[in-house]
C-alpha positions in Angstrom: 0.1 0.0 0.0 1.3 3.5 -0.8 0.4 6.2 1.4 -2.2 6.8 4.0 -4.7 9.2 2.5 -6.5 12.0 5.2 -10.3 11.6 5.5 -10.6 13.5 8.6 -9.6 16.8 7.8 -12.5 19.3 7.7 -12.4 21.0 4.4 -14.2 24.2 3.8 -16.4 23.9 0.5 -18.0 27.4 0.9 -18.2 29.7 -1.6 -16.8 27.3 -4.2 -20.1 26.9 -6.4 -21.1 23.8 -4.4 -24.2 22.7 -4.8 -24.2 20.7 -1.2 -23.6 24.2 0.5 -23.9 27.0 -1.3 -27.1 26.0 -2.6 -28.7 25.2 1.2 -30.7 28.6 1.4 -32.5 27.9 -1.8 -33.1 24.1 -1.6 -34.1 24.1 2.2 -34.8 27.5 3.2 -32.1 28.3 5.8 -28.3 28.2 5.1 -27.4 27.7 8.6 -27.4 24.0 8.2 -24.9 21.2 8.4 -25.0 19.9 5.0 -25.4 16.0 5.1 -27.4 15.4 2.0 -26.7 15.3 -1.7 -24.3 12.5 -2.7 -20.7 13.6 -3.0 -17.9 13.5 -0.5 -16.6 16.1 1.5 -12.9 14.3 0.8 -10.4 15.8 -1.0 -10.0 13.1 -4.5 -7.1 11.3 -5.2 -4.0 13.1 -5.1 -3.2 11.3 -8.7 -6.3 13.0 -10.3 -5.3 16.7 -9.0 -1.9 16.0 -10.6 -3.4 14.7 -14.1 -5.6 17.9 -14.6 -2.7 20.1 -13.3 -0.5 18.6 -15.6 -3.2 18.7 -18.5 -3.9 22.4 -17.6 -0.1 23.5 -17.8 -0.6 23.1 -21.9 -1.6 26.4 -23.1 -3.9 24.7 -25.8 -7.5 23.5 -24.6 -8.9 22.6 -27.8 -11.2 19.7 -29.3 -10.2 16.3 -27.7 -11.1 12.9 -29.1 -11.8 9.9 -27.4 -8.6 8.8 -27.0 -7.6 5.2 -26.7 -5.9 5.2 -23.4 -9.0 6.9 -22.0 -11.3 3.9 -23.4 -8.6 1.2 -21.9 -8.9 2.7 -18.4 -12.1 2.2 -18.3 -11.9 -1.4 -20.0 -9.2 -2.6 -17.4 -10.9 -1.1 -14.7 -14.1 -3.0 -15.2 -12.3 -6.1 -15.8 -9.9 -5.7 -12.6 -12.5 -4.4 -10.1 -15.6 -6.7 -11.2 -14.3 -9.8 -13.5 -16.8 -7.8 -16.7 -15.3 -7.9 -20.2 -16.1 -5.1 -21.8 -14.9 -4.6 -25.5 -14.0 -0.8 -27.0 -16.8 -0.9 -29.6 -19.1 -1.3 -27.0 -18.3 1.8 -25.1 -19.1 5.2 -25.4 -18.7 8.4 -23.3 -21.7 10.3 -21.9 -21.8 13.7 -20.1 -23.6 12.0 -16.9 -25.7 8.9 -16.2 -28.9 10.7 -15.7 -28.3 12.6 -19.4 -27.4 8.9 -20.6 -30.7 7.6 -19.2 -32.2 10.8 -21.2 -30.7 9.8 -24.5 -32.4 5.9 -24.3 -35.7 7.7 -23.0 -35.8 10.0 -26.2 -34.7 7.4 -28.7 -35.8 3.9 -27.9 -39.7 5.0 -26.4 -42.0 7.5 -27.3 -44.2 10.2 -25.3 -47.2 8.6 -23.2 -45.0 5.0 -23.0 -44.7 3.5 -19.5 -41.0 3.2 -18.2 -40.7 1.2 -15.0 -39.1 2.2 -11.4 -38.8 0.8 -8.4 -39.6 3.5 -6.0 -38.1 4.4 -3.1 -35.9 5.4 -6.0 -33.5 7.9 -7.2 -35.8 11.1 -7.7 -34.5 12.0 -11.1 -35.4 9.0 -12.5 -38.7 10.0 -12.3 -38.1 13.7 -13.1 -36.3 12.5 -16.6 -39.2 10.0 -17.4 -42.2 12.7 -16.9 -39.9 15.7 -17.9 -40.0 13.7 -21.2 -43.7 13.1 -21.8 -43.0 9.5 -20.8 -45.1 8.0 -18.0 -43.5 6.3 -14.7 -44.9 2.9 -14.3 -44.2 2.0 -10.6 -43.2 -1.4 -9.2 -42.5 -0.8 -5.5 -40.1 -2.6 -3.6 -40.9 -4.6 -0.6 -39.6 -3.5 2.8 -38.9 -6.2 5.5 -39.0 -3.4 8.8 -37.5 -5.9 11.1 -34.6 -7.6 8.7 -34.3 -3.8 7.3 -33.6 -5.2 4.0 -35.7 -4.4 0.5 -36.3 -7.0 -2.4 -38.1 -6.7 -5.6 -42.0 -7.7 -6.1 -41.0 -10.1 -9.3 -44.4 -11.1 -9.7 -45.9 -7.3 -9.9 -42.8 -6.3 -12.2 -44.2 -8.7 -15.1 -47.4 -7.2 -14.6 -45.7 -3.7 -15.2 -44.1 -5.5 -18.0 -46.8 -7.7 -19.7 -48.4 -3.7 -20.4 -47.6 -3.3 -23.7 -47.5 0.4 -23.3 -44.7 -0.4 -21.0 -41.4 -0.5 -23.0 -38.1 0.4 -20.7 -37.3 -0.1 -17.2 -34.4 1.9 -15.2 -32.8 -0.5 -12.9 -30.7 0.9 -9.9 -27.8 -1.5 -9.2 -26.4 -1.0 -6.2 -30.0 0.6 -5.6 -30.0 4.2 -4.2 -31.2 5.4 -1.3 -31.4 1.8 0.0 -27.7 0.7 -1.0 -28.9 -2.9 -1.9 -26.9 -4.7 -4.4 -29.3 -7.2 -6.1 -28.3 -10.5 -6.2 -27.9 -12.8 -9.6 -30.9 -14.4 -8.8 -32.7 -11.3 -9.2 -31.0 -9.4 -11.8 -31.4 -12.8 -14.0 -35.0 -12.8 -13.2 -35.5 -8.9 -14.4 -33.5 -9.5 -17.5 -35.7 -13.0 -18.3 -38.6 -10.7 -18.1 -37.3 -7.9 -20.3 -37.0 -10.3 -23.2 -39.9 -12.1 -22.5 -41.9 -8.7 -22.9 -39.6 -6.9 -25.0 -38.6 -4.5 -22.6 -35.5 -2.4 -22.4 -33.4 -2.4 -18.9 -31.2 0.5 -18.2 -29.1 -0.2 -15.4 -27.5 2.8 -13.4 -24.4 1.7 -11.8 -22.8 4.5 -10.7 -22.5 3.1 -7.1 -21.0 -0.4 -7.9 -17.7 1.0 -7.6 -18.3 1.5 -3.9 -18.8 -2.0 -2.7 -19.1 -2.3 1.0 -18.3 -5.3 3.1 -16.1 -7.2 0.7 -19.4 -7.7 -1.6 -19.2 -8.1 -5.0 -21.1 -5.8 -7.7 -22.8 -7.7 -9.9 -23.2 -5.5 -13.2 -26.4 -6.6 -15.1 -25.1 -7.0 -18.3 -23.0 -9.8 -16.6 -25.8 -12.2 -15.6 -27.3 -13.8 -18.6 -27.4 -13.4 -22.5 -31.3 -12.3 -21.6 -29.6 -9.5 -19.7 -27.3 -8.7 -22.7 -29.6 -8.9 -25.3 -31.8 -6.1 -23.2 -29.9 -4.0 -21.4 -27.8 -0.8 -21.5 -25.1 -0.2 -18.3 -24.3 3.2 -17.4 -21.4 4.2 -14.6 -18.9 6.5 -14.2 -16.1 7.5 -11.8 -17.9 10.5 -10.0 -19.5 8.9 -7.3 -16.8 6.4 -7.0 -14.0 9.2 -6.8 -16.0 12.1 -5.6 -15.4 14.0 -9.1 -19.2 14.8 -9.9 -18.1 18.1 -11.2 -16.3 16.5 -14.0 -19.6 15.2 -15.7 -17.6 12.2 -16.7 -19.6 8.9 -17.3 -19.9 6.1 -19.8 -22.3 3.6 -21.5 -22.0 0.0 -22.2 -24.5 -1.7 -24.8 -23.4 -5.3 -26.0 -26.4 -6.0 -28.2 -25.4 -4.8 -31.7 -28.9 -4.5 -32.4 -29.6 -2.0 -30.2 -26.0 -0.4 -29.7 -25.3 0.8 -33.7 -27.7 2.5 -34.2 -28.5 4.2 -31.0 -24.8 5.2 -31.0 -24.8 6.2 -34.6 -27.7 8.6 -33.5 -25.7 9.9 -30.3 -22.9 10.8 -32.5 -24.8 12.8 -35.0 -26.5 14.8 -32.5 -22.9 15.1 -30.5 -24.5 13.4 -27.1 -21.6 11.5 -27.1 -18.7 14.0 -27.6 -16.2 13.7 -25.3 -15.3 16.3 -22.6 -11.4 16.7 -22.2 -10.8 17.6 -18.1 -13.4 14.2 -17.9 -11.3 12.0 -19.9 -8.0 13.3 -18.1 -10.3 12.7 -14.1 -11.3 9.4 -15.7 -8.2 7.7 -17.1 -6.1 9.4 -13.7 -8.7 7.9 -11.4 -9.0 4.4 -12.8 -5.2 3.5 -13.2 -3.8 5.6 -10.2 -6.7 5.8 -7.7 -7.4 2.2 -6.6 -5.3 2.5 -3.2 -7.4 5.8 -2.6 -10.6 4.1 -3.4 -10.0 1.2 -1.1 -8.7 3.2 2.1 -11.9 5.5 1.2 -14.2 2.4 1.4 -12.4 1.2 5.0 -13.5 4.5 6.2 -16.9 5.0 5.0 -17.9 1.4 6.8 -16.0 2.6 9.8 -18.6 5.8 9.4 -21.5 3.4 8.8 -20.8 1.3 11.8 -20.4 4.8 14.2 -24.1 5.4 13.0 -25.5 2.6 13.2 -24.2 2.1 16.8 -25.6 5.7 17.9 -28.8 4.6 16.4 -29.0 1.3 18.3 -28.0 2.3 21.1 -29.9 5.6 22.0 -33.3 3.7 20.4 -33.3 0.2 21.4 -36.8 0.4 21.0 -35.8 0.5 17.0 -38.3 3.7 16.7 -35.3 5.0 14.7 -33.3 2.3 12.5 -30.4 2.2 10.1 -30.6 0.4 6.8 -27.1 -1.1 6.2 -26.0 -0.8 2.6 -24.1 -3.2 0.8 -22.9 -0.2 -1.4 -21.7 3.4 -1.4 -21.9 6.4 1.1 -25.5 6.7 1.9 -27.6 5.9 5.1 -31.2 5.5 4.7 -32.6 6.3 8.3 -35.8 4.8 9.2 -37.6 7.1 11.2 -41.1 5.5 10.9 -41.5 3.8 14.1 -42.1 7.7 15.6 -45.4 7.8 14.0 -44.6 11.3 12.7 -46.3 13.1 9.3 -43.3 13.3 6.9 -43.7 17.3 7.1 -43.2 17.0 10.9 -39.9 14.6 10.2 -38.2 16.8 7.9 -39.0 20.0 10.3 -37.5 17.7 13.1 -34.3 17.3 11.1 -34.0 20.8 9.6 -35.2 23.1 12.4 -35.0 21.1 15.4 -31.4 19.0 14.1 -29.9 22.0 12.2 -29.4 18.9 9.3 -29.8 19.0 5.9 -30.8 15.5 4.7 -32.5 14.3 2.0 -36.1 13.9 2.8 -37.1 10.1 2.0 -40.2 11.0 -0.2 -38.3 12.6 -2.8 -38.1 8.9 -3.6 -41.4 8.1 -3.9 -44.0 7.8 -1.6 -42.5 4.4 -0.5 -40.0 6.7 1.3 -42.3 8.3 3.7 -41.0 8.0 7.3 -37.3 7.9 6.1 -34.6 10.4 5.4 -31.4 9.5 3.5 -27.8 10.8 5.3 -24.7 11.4 3.5 -21.7 9.7 6.2 -19.3 10.6 3.2 -18.2 13.6 6.0 -14.6 13.6 8.3 -15.8 11.2 11.3 -16.2 14.2 13.7 -18.6 16.2 11.5 -20.6 12.3 11.2 -20.5 12.5 14.9 -22.2 15.5 15.5 -24.7 15.1 13.2 -25.6 11.8 14.9 -26.0 13.5 18.4 -27.8 16.4 16.6 -30.4 13.4 15.3 -30.3 11.9 18.4 -31.1 15.3 20.4 -34.1 15.9 18.1 -35.7 12.6 18.3 -35.3 12.7 21.8 -37.1 15.9 22.3 -40.4 14.7 20.8 -41.0 13.1 24.7 -40.5 15.9 26.3 
């Protein structure tokens, strides 16, 4: 192992054009909150990425970039090394963000009024990009086990959704956001089999797949069966993994040439997949030189999750507040349903009493009522202060 990276230093992000802190007043109605919401980390990125960007910016010309071989090769090698998933160069293309990639697929493969399946509680831009493009969100809610704090898919209901001839696409979150569930092979195979049976395209958002916790392995959707490769389009990125979402660097994989070739030609004609210079530089540096940083980050995030769990379980042995343990990523899904509060009162408790900016669980769908999403990718001292605020706020309800 190389150097030990510092995840404990608190870095002031104010006045840097940072959505997480500089938009608090606009998003939460007050700017005196501790920001623990949007999914970017409060950690300095790998020095290798900063060095690569600095070196490139030292050249005085920033002309049109090409999708260079070294950029593509860095993704191919990363996928094989990290996940045992093989990608060929022709199957891969740059996209300027995962949600944009989803929007491209929606606009190319579906028509206004058609149904697109989502599985709430789920990442809220899925519904926004569907409805914003005049499509219809077909809802296949996940089933929550509030004893074991796990979610599972309702496969029988999923087939009912796919059997609707107006439903032509599904957006799969793998690993799932906000719960952090990594879907198992059997579940993913079932989704793929139903998709082929009912002629549904599956868009698999795998942006959190590099951030697997507790020694678990990411399972790319396109790896589970021939049916998945026939029906699936995979989207991934270094942005969450290496804390570079401002680089808007993402990529897409389509194994099925019948889907891929006309789709990629359409994107090329519209310059939707034209590469962004610094995005490619950052991606290549991350995948080639950032793995030791990532491994240390994962260890730190795991310890942060344990710290939250211990605080919650220690103060609430009656389980009126619970923490859902994620399989992946740095997002904590907190279950406050035992308090019996209306969602607006829960949100007020967190914002106005605890003075914390967390994501309102209901933004992920009505199935998120009674929940809040907590970003634990912050220095531990700051995280412990946030959990203490939550505990104090909840206990104030009994006074």
